[in-house]
C-alpha positions, 0 to 999 in steps of 0.5 A: 465436770462429772456426768449429770443425768436428768435426775441429778440436775433436778436434785440440784434444781430443788436443793438450790431453788433454781428459777432459770436454766441458761444455755450457752453456746459459741457462734462459729466465730467464737462469740458467746450467746445464751438463752434462758428459760423458766425452770418449769420448762426444764423437762426430759422432753425439752432436754431431748427435743431442744430449744429452737433458735436461729442458726443463721444468727450464729453464722451457721446456716442461711436465713432461708433454712435456719431453724435449729435446736439447742440441746443441753449438755447436762454434764456441764451444769453449774450455778451462775454467780452473775445472775440475780435470780438463781440460775443453772447454766450449762453448755448446749449443742447445736442439733438439726430439726430432724426427728433424730436431732442429728448433731450439727457438724459445724458445732465446735464442741462436737467437732472437738469430740471428733478430733479426740476420736480421730486421735484414738482411731489412729491408735496414737493415743487415747487422749490429748491434754491441754494446759492453757495460759490466759493473758489479758489486759485490764484498763480503767477506761476504754473508749472507741468509735468508728463513724464515717467522719470520726474514728478513734480509740483510747484506753487508760491504765492507772499502772506505770512501770519503769521497766517490764512488769513481769511478776510485779508486786503490789501495790504496783500490781493493782489487780492481784485482788481481782485475779484472786477473785477470778480464780475463786470463781473459776474454782466454783466452776470446776476450772483448775488454776495453776497460778496467776500473776502480772504479765510483762505489759506495763499497763495492766497486762495479766495472766492466769495459768490453767492446768491440764484437761482434755480437749473439749473440757479445755474449750469449755474452760476457756469459754467460761474463763472469758465469761467470768473475767468479763463479768467480774470486770463489768461489776467493778467498772473495769474494762477487760480485753483479750485483744491480742495487741490493744497497745502499740509498743507494748506486750501482746496477749496470747493463749499459749497452749501446753499439750501432750498425749496420753495412752493408757494413762501414760504420757507418750511425749516423754523419752529418756535421752531424746531431744529435750527428753521428747519422744519420736512421737512428740517430735513428729507431732511437732513436725506436723504442727510446724508443717501446717503452721501457716494454715493453723494461723487462720484458726489460731490467730483469726483476727487482723489484730492477731498479727500485730502481736506476732512481731519481733521484740515482745517475746511473741512467736514469729518463726516457724521453729521450736526449741528449749526455753525459746519464747520467740519460737512457735513451739517452746519445750519447757525446760523446767519440767522434771516429771515425765508424765508432764513432758510437754510442748507449748504452742505459743501463737494462739490468742483468744480471738479464736474459737477455742474448740476450733483452735485446739482441734486444728492444732491436734489434727496437725500434730496427728498428721505429723505422727501418721506421716512421721514428719521430722521437724527438720524435714519440714524446714524446722530444725530445733532453734538451738541445734548446731548450724552450718550457717545456711539455716534461715528462719521461716516466719509465720504469716504476717497477716490474716489474709496470708493465713487464710490463703494458706488455709485454702491451700492446706487443709486436707489434714483437718478433714481426716475422720470428717473432723472439720467439714469442708463447708465449715472451712469455706464459711470460716474463710468467707467470714474472715475475708469480710472482716479484712475487707471491713478493716481495709475499707476504713481510714485508720487514725494513723493514716491521718498522721502520715498522709493528711498534710502530704 
């Protein structure tokens, strides 16, 4: 999205007869919030001073001292097609209420900028590039409830397949028109799309694959893509979810992240003759990610449901390994890439219960740590999955639960603190929020427990 100064935005407002300004921002956990105000209040002063809000309701500050302001990022303006009155939408940044409107260090978009700056400051590369895969399910019906004496869920799909539904064709692929429309709206928002298709899951699993952009913009695109898809589904009376594992015995949904680094416009991950044509820089980057993979899971897979996806048998990553064309490994090196400037790795564990800015920033910081410390993947216990073995190799698995991942994050997060990218206070708050989610799950009877134990 090209930079827009105030005069440019005012021109858009006039030319499109805009009536409302809508500011969007994620809370700490990754849920989208917004606030709208009449266009008459959109002034240079309001853009500088911001719009006041309660930071405690975003998971940031305690209620006793929670006043903050939202300052619009004018570069992200776009017409919102889901509002009846003409509305111009843009992302906002969280600022403190001091005279300088100091950026709040737990604002995820600002944190992502610091991660990119840490990369540049290290002299490793100028920019990180990210290509996301959006996987999700569409259901015709979805009901769920949790009461003291009643707990249940039910989802219904009109799709039935004998075998896996990967690239299934219409009429059996019931939602190709929906994906067409979604991709068209994504284009209106400036979000590039590589392709879309039906995914493996036999009951409404979909995929839209994006294309490469910088870290902050990739986070923006993830937030907007979810916003677009959920609103389109609502308009069509469909139920859409990014839940990693909504169905037992069916494929789960991830947010696979293809990535590479560039310096002076050239990909530093490519090297002729290297393993899978990867450079030593790329291998060290892989080594850093795999060394810190357990801790990363607390940010890339931050729901209890996430770990129901990371199980064998569904092309989901389970092992802390890497390899060419290996969809069971945490890191896959796509073997179909022929352009050296697109040489890349794919980190497969993440899902979109994550805050996308925190997720990608954490991965980048782990990779940067590997480059700085010249971490060989083999030394990290992660030789290529397709490398010759003497039979002594054992697979080192990713965490099996959110609780285990949080333990790992508490023990291993120094790499996130480099360049003051992740504040220690954010990590403590993140662990606190997620431990509370685990407790909420663990304290409630599960419907399947009735099947197992009711007549014991």
